[in-house]
LOVEX-378192 format. One record per residue: residue in one letter; x, y, z negated of N, C-alpha, C in turn. Coordinates in steps of 0.001 Angstrom, whole numbers, padded with zeros to 6 digits, always signed. Layout:
<guvexs>
AXYZXYZXYZ;...
</guvexs>
This chain:
<guvexs>
M+100433+049778-366731+101858+049760-367326+102338+048433-367705;E+103389+047741-367386+103716+046455-367858+104801+046710-368836;Y+104456+046073-369945+105325+046074-371190+106445+044827-371100;P+107340+045044-371913+108520+044172-371934+107785+042618-372307;S+108286+041646-371646+107846+040300-371958+108569+039701-373045;I+108037+038670-373674+108655+037947-374762+108931+036482-374149;I+110233+036122-374514+110777+034754-373950+111029+033913-375066;L+110216+032735-375184+110263+031818-376248+110898+030420-375747;R+112002+030083-376216+112636+028606-375895+112566+027787-377109;T+111980+026650-376881+111799+025639-377941+112429+024163-377659;V+112937+023646-378623+113548+022431-378556+113069+021530-379774;C+112394+020383-379426+111823+019745-380622+111554+018277-380233;P+111473+017258-381204+111155+015985-380937+109816+015899-380037;D+109769+015082-378988+108498+014910-378236+107361+014355-378832;R+106103+014899-378909+105111+014243-379404+103737+014971-378560;P+102768+014320-378436+101316+014881-377873+100928+016201-378421;G+100532+017184-377642+099934+018232-378041+100881+019471-378136;L+102101+019447-377789+102934+020531-378087+102716+021713-377336;V+102504+021434-375948+102186+022661-375103+100797+023346-375571;S+100006+022650-375986+098776+023381-376592+098889+024079-377812;H+099861+023346-378619+100124+024079-379882+100693+025437-379703;L+101693+025499-378771+102538+026691-378482+101646+027658-377653;T+100890+027337-376703+100099+028177-375931+098958+028776-376657;S+098375+027973-377506+097156+028466-378466+097743+029566-379183;W+098967+029410-379807+099393+030496-380760+099616+031991-379917;I+100186+031606-378734+100368+032757-377966+099116+033584-377627;S+098175+032627-377258+096725+033349-377111+096331+033985-378216;N+096337+033538-379564+095813+034087-380636+096479+035310-380791;C+097857+035293-380420+098554+036670-380503+098183+037670-379545;G+097340+037423-378666+096998+038395-377675+097879+038323-376307;G+098542+037200-376166+099547+037119-375059+098950+036636-373930;N+099553+037217-372835+099112+036783-371579+100311+035982-370918;I+100170+034791-370676+101432+033930-370203+101793+034288-368851;R+103129+034680-368460+103617+034841-367176+104186+033573-366511;H+104998+032812-367439+105787+031781-366865+105757+030654-368054;S+105498+029415-367652+105405+028246-368763+106002+027193-367967;D+107193+026735-368574+108008+025570-367991+108368+024594-369212;H+108097+023294-368970+108259+022256-369989+108856+021048-369395;H+109660+020478-370050+110435+019185-369713+110607+018282-370892;T+110290+017131-370790+110637+015993-371726+111786+015104-371294;D+112778+015027-372095+113992+014063-371985+113543+012732-372646;Q+113271+011858-371817+112675+010557-372450+113795+009754-373167;D+115067+009842-372614+116250+009222-373274+116512+009840-374717;A+116502+011323-374566+116841+011801-375952+115569+011972-376814;G+114262+011854-376265+113231+012041-377057+112968+013487-377374;L+113213+014212-376394+113144+015684-376724+112237+016464-375793;F+111484+017475-376333+110647+018331-375576+111215+019606-375458;L+111437+020037-374274+111991+021407-373899+111053+022417-373292;S+110942+023631-373787+109889+024516-373418+110227+025886-373369;R+110018+026509-372260+110309+027881-371987+109081+028764-371531;I+108544+029736-372417+107333+030388-372156+107633+031795-372404;E+107163+032667-371244+107384+033979-371079+106025+034696-371079;W+105739+035618-371896+104434+036274-371983+104565+037707-372373;N+103222+038350-371945+103376+039922-372399+102295+039960-373355;T+102279+041033-374094+101254+041404-374871+100558+042834-374336;N+099536+043288-374722+098867+044604-374242+099136+045780-374878;S+100311+045659-375798+100793+046766-376500+102279+046940-376409;S+102723+048138-376332+104178+048590-376198+104750+048262-377539;R+104001+048179-378528+104609+048060-379977+104540+046701-380323;I+105618+045974-380234+105602+044509-380663+106306+044478-382052;D+105616+043721-382876+106122+043410-384129+107099+042294-384052;K+108345+042542-383897+109234+041476-383669+109487+040506-385116;E+109301+041170-386238+109596+040521-387295+108283+039629-387530;K+107204+040047-387202+105947+039257-387589+106112+038061-386553;I+106408+038232-385445+106494+037215-384442+107341+036046-384810;R+108694+036632-385299+109477+035648-385707+109127+034761-387007;G+108361+035557-387815+108008+035025-389031+106922+033896-388891;E+105987+034033-387879+105016+033138-387529+105639+031875-386739;L+106660+032191-385946+107322+031103-385205+108218+030197-386141;E+108682+030732-387109+109352+030157-388024+108500+029133-388858;K+107124+029339-389182+106131+028482-389684+105844+027407-388707;I+105820+027688-387446+105613+026791-386407+106458+025787-386167;S+107754+026265-386179+108845+025474-385797+109043+024555-386983;F+108676+024798-388190+108696+023990-389415+107601+022737-388977;E+106576+022998-388575+105424+022213-388349+105862+021236-387136;I+106576+021512-386247+106925+020617-385147+108163+020206-385154;N+109091+020608-386280+110482+020339-386484+111358+020753-385228;A+111086+022122-385028+111721+022694-383661+112869+023668-383953;Q+113470+023874-383008+114583+024905-383113+114087+025784-381861;F+114084+027182-382154+113612+028022-381131+114588+029349-381065;S+114534+029844-379925+115149+031167-379594+114159+032171-378997;L+114247+033348-379358+113273+034413-379138+114023+035674-378408;N+113692+036068-377358+114412+037221-376613+113173+037992-376010;Y+113721+039260-375568+112764+040216-374930+113400+040753-373625;S+112450+041004-372588+113016+041142-371186+113614+042502-371103;D+113324+043292-372056+114228+044819-371925+115460+044824-372699;E+116059+043629-373168+117418+043542-373813+118300+043741-372688;V+119429+044522-372860+120625+044575-372011+121731+044199-372535;P+122244+042931-372479+123421+042474-373242+124785+043108-372526;K+125732+043047-373581+127082+043553-373157+127807+042404-372760;I+128585+042464-371601+129337+041326-371087+130787+041737-370985;A+131749+040873-371518+132940+041107-371257+133507+040126-370103;I+134222+040694-368923+134743+039823-367846+136287+039702-367998;F+136650+038437-368119+138105+038182-368021+138659+037712-366707;V+139682+038291-366349+140292+038067-364896+141799+037946-364902;S+142300+037400-363923+143823+037384-363700+144093+038404-362495;K+144670+037706-361464+144805+038455-360222+143780+038559-359185;Q+142855+037512-359006+141981+037493-358057+140837+038311-358296;N+140265+038925-357322+139278+039919-357629+137854+039771-357114;H+137693+038637-356354+136408+038303-355644+135256+038101-356662;C+135420+037382-357577+134294+037220-358502+134011+038364-359364;L+135042+039239-359835+134821+040328-360573+133916+041359-359843;I+134620+041687-358365+133886+042627-357693+132506+042148-357415;D+132291+041009-357263+130911+040399-356931+129976+040711-358157;L+130324+040390-359399+129607+040596-360436+129202+042174-360824;L+130335+042925-360547+130207+044409-360890+129208+044954-359899;W+129225+044595-358609+128445+045029-357546+127074+044731-357852;R+126739+043453-358269+125452+043094-358673+124811+043826-359874;V+125729+044180-360728+125099+045162-361902+124867+046390-361322;R+125714+046971-360506+125440+048228-360044+124233+048246-358990;N+123917+047317-358321+122798+047192-357509+121289+046770-358261;G+121745+046500-359643+120404+046196-360472+120112+044735-360352;E+120833+043833-359687+120630+042403-359648+120867+041704-360963;L+121746+041934-361639+122025+041471-362912+121814+042562-364046;N+120901+042176-364921+120508+043105-366038+121462+042870-367242;M+122588+043704-367179+123730+043488-368146+124526+044762-367930;K+125336+044979-369018+126361+046123-368990+127867+045465-369134;V+128615+046043-368574+130039+045523-368453+130875+046742-369134;P+130964+046738-370355+131916+047663-370959+133339+047442-371110;L+133654+046212-370825+135084+045664-371198+135549+044590-370114;I+136665+044817-369733+137387+043858-368622+138735+043721-369174;I+139075+042399-369302+140265+042096-370054+141129+041205-368979;S+142506+041218-368912+143320+040677-367903+144658+040373-368369;N+145226+039188-367764+146590+039028-368127+147473+039432-367051;H+147056+040280-366224+147608+040879-365038+147219+042475-364873;P+148085+043379-364677+147681+044736-364576+146851+045159-363214;D+146700+044212-362330+146664+044581-360936+144992+045075-360569;L+143990+044607-361401+142568+044976-361109+142226+046160-361984;E+143078+046883-362588+142654+048228-363355+141842+049052-362654;N+142169+049320-361342+141511+050356-360616+140156+049912-360260;I+139774+048747-360255+138415+048108-360096+137615+048497-361241;A+138130+048316-362469+137511+048496-363626+137117+050025-363737;K+138177+050726-363433+137837+052370-363345+136780+052713-362579;D+136669+052146-361288+135673+052311-360313+134213+052077-360801;F+134189+050998-361824+132856+050689-362341+132769+051261-363819;N+133489+051975-364318+133472+052613-365477+133599+051667-366665;A+134431+050673-366535+134762+049713-367693+136045+049853-368173;E+136219+049715-369518+137427+049883-370156+138375+048624-369685;F+139458+048732-369293+140329+047636-368917+141578+047488-369841;F+141712+046303-370399+142855+045903-371293+143861+044821-370695;Y+144999+045150-370652+145932+044149-369921+146886+043677-371250;F+146972+042220-371126+147674+041551-372152+148873+040759-371449;D+150042+040975-371666+151078+040217-371165+151137+038734-371867;T+150482+037899-371284+150396+036642-371951+151654+035576-371605;F+152567+036182-370858+153820+035596-370611+154689+035800-371731;N+154726+037077-372230+155822+037413-373190+155428+037627-374572;I+154025+037590-374703+153426+037841-376075+152803+036501-376610;E+153111+036045-377837+152398+035015-378239+150768+034869-378128;K+150529+033657-377682+149106+033565-377215+148072+033811-378375;S+148390+033340-379553+147539+033573-380794+147319+035054-381099;L+148533+035767-380964+148439+037373-381108+147479+037961-380145;V+147636+037445-378841+146868+038103-377674+145375+037816-378024;E+145020+036406-378422+143597+036295-378712+143178+036849-379768;R+143798+037093-380895+143427+037842-381884+143016+039290-381589;K+143899+039953-380619+143578+041291-380152+142361+041218-379179;I+142211+040162-378592+140927+040130-377702+139666+040021-378514;L+139776+039129-379438+138630+039085-380399+138219+040197-381188;S+139284+040960-381479+138977+042184-381979+138336+043158-381006;L+138628+043081-379728+137945+044023-378765+136447+043470-378572;I+136261+042296-378528+135044+041627-378438+134061+042122-379524;K+134644+042196-380710+133763+042746-381953+133619+044045-381808;Q+134582+044889-381366+134592+046330-381222+133506+046836-380231;F+133474+046074-379049+132436+046339-378093+131159+045756-378158;D+130974+044988-379189+129707+044285-379492+129236+043563-378384;I+130360+042643-377840+129855+041788-376752+129222+040510-376982;D+128264+040225-376063+127239+039106-376323+127821+037918-375384;L+128473+038050-374407+128934+037045-373435+130142+037376-372862;V+130961+036326-372756+132356+036485-371977+132224+035625-370739;V+132598+036300-369532+132608+035614-368307+133949+035429-367718;L+134447+034258-367742+135860+033940-367156+135797+034125-365704;A+135907+035159-365124+135795+035310-363527+137251+035097-362833;K+137767+033770-362822+138896+033367-362256+140203+033972-363199;Y+139694+033723-364575+140738+033977-365742+141529+032790-365750;M+142907+032852-365401+143639+031620-365319+144389+031448-366582;Q+143702+031321-367556+144225+031114-368968+143227+030187-369587;I+143794+029088-370596+142952+028293-371136+142622+029027-372767;L+141368+029170-373065+141090+029679-374445+141438+028740-375480;S+141759+029098-376543+142275+028009-377746+140926+027465-378380;D+141268+026630-379099+140080+025926-380003+139810+027056-380977;S+140759+027621-381627+140331+028642-382667+139618+029954-382107;F+139915+030246-380706+139221+031499-380164+137714+030809-379991;L+137251+029802-379549+136062+029167-379181+135386+029143-380433;E+136205+028723-381717+135443+028631-382841+134875+029875-383318;E+135520+031074-383005+135082+032347-383511+134059+033054-382363;F+134319+032785-381238+133273+033107-380154+133125+032248-379263;S+131826+031631-379037+131855+030390-378240+130928+030670-376919;S+130331+031926-376942+129493+032079-375707+130275+032670-374571;V+130749+031645-373750+131660+031906-372589+131172+031087-371473;I+131222+031652-370226+130938+031008-368966+132148+031131-368176;N+132469+029963-367574+133726+029938-366585+133138+029402-365217;I+134020+029909-364107+133945+029427-362851+135046+028570-362481;H+134709+027266-362048+135832+026383-361744+135778+026011-360353;H+136953+026172-359695+137012+025942-357999+137068+024552-357734;S+135870+023693-358133+135929+022299-357695+134460+021976-358084;F+133920+020838-357406+132706+020479-357694+132790+019327-358852;L+132851+019871-360044+133027+018989-361290+131916+017894-361307;P+132436+016614-361874+133687+016251-362539+134772+016061-361569;A+134797+016122-360100+135940+015995-359236+136973+016975-359392;F+138163+016714-359404+139277+017582-359195+139357+018670-360456;K+139411+018020-361644+139537+018958-362882+140987+019474-362972;G+141161+020532-363523+142370+021142-363681+142836+022052-362637;S+144183+022115-362395+144658+023127-361480+144789+022706-359906;Q+144844+023595-358981+145007+023299-357621+144160+022241-357174;P+142754+022471-357407+141748+021446-356840+141612+021507-355289;Y+141646+022781-354685+141600+022770-353328+142822+021983-352669;H+143921+022341-353181+145138+021425-352587+144830+020124-352652;R+144385+019452-353828+144175+018080-354074+143017+017564-353086;A+141901+018393-353017+140797+018112-352101+141235+017907-350762;W+142031+018766-350334+142677+018871-348903+143510+017506-348740;K+144322+017168-349644+145174+015963-349562+144201+014493-349406;R+143041+014647-350135+142173+013495-349999+141303+013632-348779;G+141324+014584-347914+140510+014661-346830+138998+014709-347040;V+138555+015420-348009+137126+015447-348416+136396+016331-347390;K+135041+016037-347276+134302+016605-346204+133524+017795-346856;L+133522+017918-348245+132789+018778-349048+133453+019333-350149;I+133477+020560-350383+134073+021103-351461+133049+021977-352290;G+133179+022257-353624+132338+022925-354459+132944+023736-355363;A+132050+024583-356131+132383+025247-357145+131362+025086-358286;T+131944+025140-359517+131099+024893-360642+131145+025968-361878;A+129926+026529-362153+129773+027403-363373+129352+026484-364494;H+130145+026781-365585+129828+025980-366804+130242+026700-368080;Y+129462+026349-369149+129842+026896-370571+131159+026447-370760;V+131997+027081-371690+133311+026723-372027+133292+025810-373451;T+133885+024749-373583+134126+024071-374761+135393+023847-375019;K+135752+023226-376063+137161+022855-376381+137892+021687-375452;D+137037+021070-374793+137609+020165-373860+137435+020781-372402;L+138750+020785-371627+138986+021465-370418+138067+020968-369401;D+137206+022004-368916+136400+021717-367667+135510+020598-367918;E+135171+020426-369284+133948+019476-369732+132807+020004-370177;G+132562+021408-370057+131524+022021-370777+130245+021823-370004;P+129078+022168-370622+127803+021842-369899+127704+022544-368548;I+127229+021978-367503+127334+022660-366073+125960+023410-366108;I+126086+024655-365545+125018+025393-365402+124525+025538-363930;E+125599+025670-363022+125215+025927-361559+126448+025335-360753;Q+126070+024743-359570+127022+024187-358717+126602+024620-357329;C+127557+024991-356375+127432+025238-355057+128441+024552-354187;T+127948+024080-353037+128894+023448-352047+128919+024046-350736;V+130147+023631-349843+130293+023937-348493+130937+022778-347824;N+130507+022572-346438+131291+021675-345754+132471+022036-345375;V+133514+021238-345435+135063+021445-344772+135144+020219-343708;S+136106+020477-342833+136387+019380-341835+137832+019157-341705;H+138309+018136-340772+139541+017824-340634+140408+018987-340120;R+139735+019936-339536+140558+021096-338771+140894+022091-340008;D+140278+022074-341271+140552+022959-342228+141893+022877-342851;E+142575+023892-343059+143772+023731-343752+143442+024190-345311;V+144609+024138-346249+144311+024624-347657+143779+025935-347780;D+144327+026914-346757+143974+028215-346888+142564+028394-346412;D+142004+027549-345702+140676+027494-345217+139577+027031-346480;L+140086+025985-347150+139512+025758-348207+139240+026729-349303;I+140529+027505-349462+140366+028373-350523+139493+029624-350033;R+139610+029934-348884+138753+030992-348402+137072+030684-348430;K+136877+029413-348238+135403+029044-348045+135062+028901-349769;G+135919+028401-350487+135607+028274-351688+135423+029526-352647;R+136025+030663-352177+135847+031849-352854+134371+032394-352450;D+133719+032064-351460+132361+032373-351274+131504+031701-352245;I+131824+030351-352351+130817+029733-353285+131004+029783-354721;E+132373+030300-355018+132625+030583-356478+131852+031771-356828;R+131799+032798-355991+130932+033988-356184+129432+033750-356572;M+129099+032828-355622+127574+032519-355643+127365+031715-356984;A+128112+030704-357199+127703+029774-358325+127933+030641-359857;L+128775+031526-359665+128985+032401-360999+127867+033337-361162;S+127598+034023-360102+126476+034965-360251+125245+034343-360605;R+124872+033262-360041+123770+032498-360469+123768+032000-361717;A+124842+031580-362299+124895+031166-363739+124600+032233-364739;V+125393+033506-364295+125205+034428-365211+123661+035038-365260;R+123147+035046-364078+121557+035384-364035+120851+034510-364819;L+121018+033272-364709+120345+032162-365311+120286+032539-366843;H+121693+032751-367371+121979+032848-368716+121295+034297-369148;L+121295+035343-368369+120665+036493-368907+119213+036525-368867;N+118636+035448-368239+117118+035375-368010+116619+034270-369162;H+117490+033775-369835+117224+032785-370871+116498+031400-370305;Q+117153+031004-369199+116522+029899-368600+117357+028805-368701;I+118257+028579-369542+119115+027452-369799+118939+026880-371125;F+118852+025551-371219+118879+024828-372373+120176+023983-372562;V+120839+024156-373571+122031+023391-373718+121903+022303-374837;Y+121924+021068-374522+121906+019874-375567+122533+018707-374919;N+122981+017829-375959+123605+016661-375763+124756+016804-374693;S+125509+018061-374670+126676+018192-373788+126117+018307-372214;K+124995+018732-372070+124476+018976-370799+123328+020210-370862;T+122846+020576-369741+121854+021422-369653+120631+021152-368880;A+119522+021715-369318+118337+021721-368568+118059+023243-368038;V+117938+023526-366725+117854+024769-366146+116352+024960-365696;F+115664+026057-366027+114348+026213-365702+114354+027393-364653;D+114662+027025-363463+114892+028091-362484+113502+028342-361633;
</guvexs>
């Protein structure tokens, strides 16, 4: 019988012996390491580590493990996060009218590809309510055209708290979250329909077509107060040609938007992402 694994992510100033320090402690705890990934950012002088391990018991003393890690983190001046493979986070998906990213994520959840629950779907259009019903998610529509934005966001934040949401995914939600929203809830992933940092903002496919590009992309990134500037998690590209019109770019773009977003969400769920200095290290 395989018990849930423990996932430790550590960030600290680089120095010799850090891998040995961490793995020796895991061994002393009776742990069997399944995955061990490390990276040193020489410019930042930082050591990044992700170690996943199992114990030989179904009864894991989480408080004891956290207490011992706090002592180790003090010794090496580290920040750490601790997660367990049997955790199933609750995700809220925000959408507008386009359904391709929403359906793709929900299908992957139903097929067991994404280990998460989607109890809440929020939209500024009523069009996709039937999809939410098909996947047993609560759907809330807010008329962002006629209701003050701050009022809408307060209601949404209340729902996030009510449903105990761990992560928000903007699956083609054509609204900009305010600074005050992100101050209260900052764990948000967005899919942008361009290969950032190229063609930020609106209508990137139209602008790419006008420039005659030969490659278009989609970018999944964490959301920050700076529009389309958040740490990049995943990017996908597809070739285009002079024969393609704007509609062709949009059609091809939808495929890579789905792919980039689902990959980014999976990486987040698996705790494979480190965010630091406005960028990410992804242990894939």
